[in-house]
N, C-alpha and C positions, 0 to 999 in steps of 0.2 A: 504493500500499499504506500509506504514511504517512497519507494524507488519510483513509483509511477509519476510523482510530481517533482522528483529531485532535480530534473533539468531546469526547473523554473527558478531555482534559488538565486541565480546570478542575473536574472532579467532586470533591465532598466526600463520601467514602464512609461509609455505614453498612454494616458487613460482617455478613452472615448466616453464622453457624457453629454453629447450634443443636445442642447436645449433642456437638459435635465440636471445640471450641476447645481446642487444646493444642499442645505442641511438635511432635508427630509427626502429628497428625490434621487440621491445618488449614493445609496447605502454602501455599495461595494467600493466605489471610489473613495468615499470618506474614510472608511476603515483602512484601506490601503494607505492613504495619506497619513493617518494617525499612527499606524503600527509598522509600516515599512516605507515611511516617507523618504528615507534616504535613497530609495530605489525608484522613486517617481520623479520623472523629468518634466512632466507637463500634463495638462488636461485640455482636451478639445471640447470647447463649447462656444459657439459663435455669439451666443447671447451674453456671455460673461467675458469675452475676449478682451485682453488688455489689462485685466485685473490680476491680482495675486490670489492664490488659494486662501491665504489668511483673511483677505477681505470678504471672501464668499462664505467661508465656513467658521471663521473665528479661530482657526488653528491651521497649521500646515506651512506657515512661513512664506517664503518668497517663490514657491513653485509657480510658474507662469501658467495662465489660462490663455490658450490660443484659439484662433478661429477655424483653422484648417489642418488637415494632415500634413500638408507641405510645410507649414510653419512649425508643427511639432517635430518633424524629422530633423530640423535644424539643431535640436537638443540631443541628438544621437541616441534615441531610444533603441532598445534591442527587442522589444515586444509591445504589442498593442493590447491593452486590457479593457474589456467591456466593463464600464463603471457603474451600471445600474442593475438592479434586481427587481424588475417590474412584476406586478401581480400576474401570475401565469407564465412569467419568464420568456416573453416573446421578444423577438428582435425588431426594433423599429425599422421599417422598410427603407427609410431615407438614410439609414446608416450603412446600407449594403455597399455603396460605392467606396466608402472609407475603408471597409474591411478588405475589399478587393485591392484597393490602392496600397494598403499595408502589406498584404501578402506579396504584391508585385515589388514592393520596396524591400522585401526580405525579412519582414517582421513576423514572428510567430503570433498567433492570436490566442489569447487567454480569456475564456468566457465562463461565466457562471449562470448563463441562461438555461431555462428548462429545455429549450430547443438546442440540440447538439450541432454546432457549426461543422463538426467533422463529418456529419451525415449529409450535409448540404452538397449536392453533386458539383456545383460550380466551384464552391470554396475548397472542397476536398481535392478536386482536380488541380486547381491552381496551387494549393498547398504542396501537392506531390510534384508539380512541375517546377516550383521555386525551391523545393527542398527545405521548407520550413514547416514546423509542426503546428497543429491546432490542439490546444489543451481545453477540454470541456470539463470544468471542475465538478460539475454536477453528475457526470456519468458514473454510475456506481460500479463496483466490482461485479463480475459475472458469477461468482461462486458463493453468493450470500445464502444463508439458511435461516431457519426460525431461531428464536431465542430459546435457550435451555435454562435460563436463570443463573448462569455462571457468574455474572457480575456481582452477585451477592456474596461470593466466596472469596473475593480478593482481599488481601491484607490492607491495601491502601484505603484511606477514607475517600469515598466517592461523593462529590458535591455536585449537585445539579442546579443550574440557574433556570428557574421556572418564571413565568410571567403572568401579569394580569391582562396582557394584550400582546399582540405581535409588534415587531419593529420598535421596541423600546430600549434596546441596548443590552440584551442578555449576553451576547458575545463580548461586548465591551466591558461589562461588569466582570465577567469571568477573567478577562485578560488583565484588567486593572487589579483585581484581587490576587491573581497569580503574581504580578509584579511585587505587590506588598508581601506576599508569603515568601517569595524568593529572597527579598531583601532581609527577611527575618530568619533566613537560613533553612527554609523548608525545601524539600525535594518535591516538585510539583509538575504534573503532566496536564496538558490541556488537550481535551478530546474534541476535535472539530467535527461539527455535524451539519455545517452549511458551507456554501461555496466560498464565502469570504473568509471563514476560519481556515478553510483548506488553503486558500491563497496565501494567508499569512504564515501558517505553520508548515505548508508543503506536504501535508498528508491529511487523511480523514475520509469520511463518507458523508455525502449530502443526503440526509435521510428523507428529505421531501421528494427525492427522485427515485426512491426505492419502492419496489412492489410492496403493497400494504402488508402482506404476511411476513415480510422480511425486515420491516422497520426496526422492530425490537432486536432482531438478530444483528442488524448492522450496528445498533447502539451498543449491544453487548460486545461486539468485536473490537470497537475502538476503545471501550473502557478497559478490556483485557489488555490491549496493547499499551495504552497509556499507563496502566497500573504495574506493568512488568518491571519498571525501573524507578518508580516514584512512590512516595509515601502518601501523597494527596493527588487526587484526579479531579479536575474541574471539567464538567461536561457542559458544553455549549447548549443552551436551550433553544427551542424553536417554537414559534407560535404561542398558543395559550390553550389550556384545557377548556376554556369557555368560548373560544373564538369560533364563530359559525363556519368559517372556511378552513381553518387549520388544525382543529382539535384532534383530528385523527392521527396526524403526524406527532403532535405533542404527547398523546397518550402512549403511542408505541415507543417513543424515545424514553419516556419516564419509566415504563415497564421494562424496557431492555437494559437501561443503565442501572437500575436497582440502586438508587442513591442512598447513602447512609443519612445524608442531611440535604436540605435544599436552601437556596437563597432566592427569595421572591423579588423579582424586578418589577418596578412600577413607575409610571410617569404620572405625577399628581395632577397634571392639567388635562389628562384624558378623561372624558366622561362616557364615551361609547367606543365600541370596537373599531379598530383602525382598518382602512384599506378600501379598495374598489371604489375610489372616488366618493367616499362618504355613504356607501350603500348600507352600512351597518349602524346607522344612527339610531335605529330602533332597539339596539341591544346595549343597555347600560353596563358598564364595567362593575363587577361586584366590589364591595368594600374589601379592605385588606384582611380583616378577620374572616370574612366569608371566603375569600380566595385561599387563605391559608388552610381553612377547613376542607375546601375542595381538593387542594393538592394532596394534603395528608390522607384524606379518605381514598383518593384514587390509587395510592400506592399501598395502602394498609393491608389489603388481602395478600400482598406478596411479601411485604416486610414493613416494619415500623420505621418511618422516616419523618423527621420533623423539619419545619422551616425554622431556621436559626438566625435569620437576619433579613433586612430589607435593603435592596439596592435601588436607590431612586435615580431617575433621569430628570434633572431639573434644568435642562439646557435652555428651556424657554421661559424660565422664571427669573425674576430679579433676586438678588442676594437675600433680601428680607423675606420674600415669598418662599424661597427655597428653604430657608431656616425654619419658617413656620411649617412647611410641608414635612420637613424632617421630624420636628417635634411632634407633630400630629401623628405621624406614622409610629413613632416610638410609644406614644400614649395609647394608640389604638391596639397595638400588638404586644407591648411589653418586650419588644426585641430591639436590638441595635439597628439603627438605620443611618445611612449616609448616601451621598452621591459620590461614588468612587472615582469619578472623573473630576468633579468640581472640588471635592475635598479629599481627605485622606481615606483610603480604603481600610485603614487599620481596624475600625470597629468590626468589620466583616471578617478580615483575616484573623483577628483575635478569636472570634466565635468559632471559626473553622479550626484553628489550632487547639482550642479547648475540646472540640468534638474529636479531633484526631487523637488527642491524649486519652480521652475517655474510651475510645475504641481500642487503643493499644492496651489499656488496662484490662 
């Protein structure tokens, strides 16, 4: 699994996010900039051209935003990365000429779309002709099987980031918590379950592209691999158990990973389920205590697992609003809460270290 993505480790990315580059609309681009930004040379978006990434996202420094592929090639990228993860994972048709141009320029394509670019006859033929690969991050292994519950047997503490909604930063929370744990001397493995996590780590399985019967088996496999050489495993969460569109993937991931404990991720400003252009406004997000009960109940027939902390996404709140949201979360749940990006992840890493010590005893 690791070898399949190892060729990507040295790529210098030009990110394609035409017309979509922004805090909420270019999830893959934004995470690449945050976590492997030293390997990003530029972003293509004609609407934002001439600006720096920092001006658009609030982080990312002086990475330039350009209007065309030709301008981006001046920064000597070695691969083109698809920078969005739209609902349904479809390729915007007006992006196709840029992909063709990138292949003709000798750039490998790296895509996290549900549609596999390597299955596109024109792109595949051009890839072979130019001798450059197409990496479909979401394409799962062919030898997956059902879960047998083996993840519950690992010695490592398995921590799963679950959420009150989709697209609220479950991967980001896990990576920030990992950084805090590593700084405190812990041996930590990150188990990537989505295309962006795979991009950052260079391995993993995108569980939302796996046949339904094998979702839990895929989760089990990556937990076992991550636990082989680590004392703590952080499993990247997907979707939400109550999301009308994504709950099936979320439940399979939860049951396959068999977490010892969970971190609940929440965006305080959200009032209804996210996605599909606001199609889920009819579905209010449960309160934090309700969501904790839902998550713990969903795993209880398989093993006892508790939510031990709240990771907040307060990116759209002022400092005072964020502090109020944090205090409210702690009062409602009796658990440590923090925004691991805005503030110190230490309250969550401390809770995890305490749980790891308790499991070791």
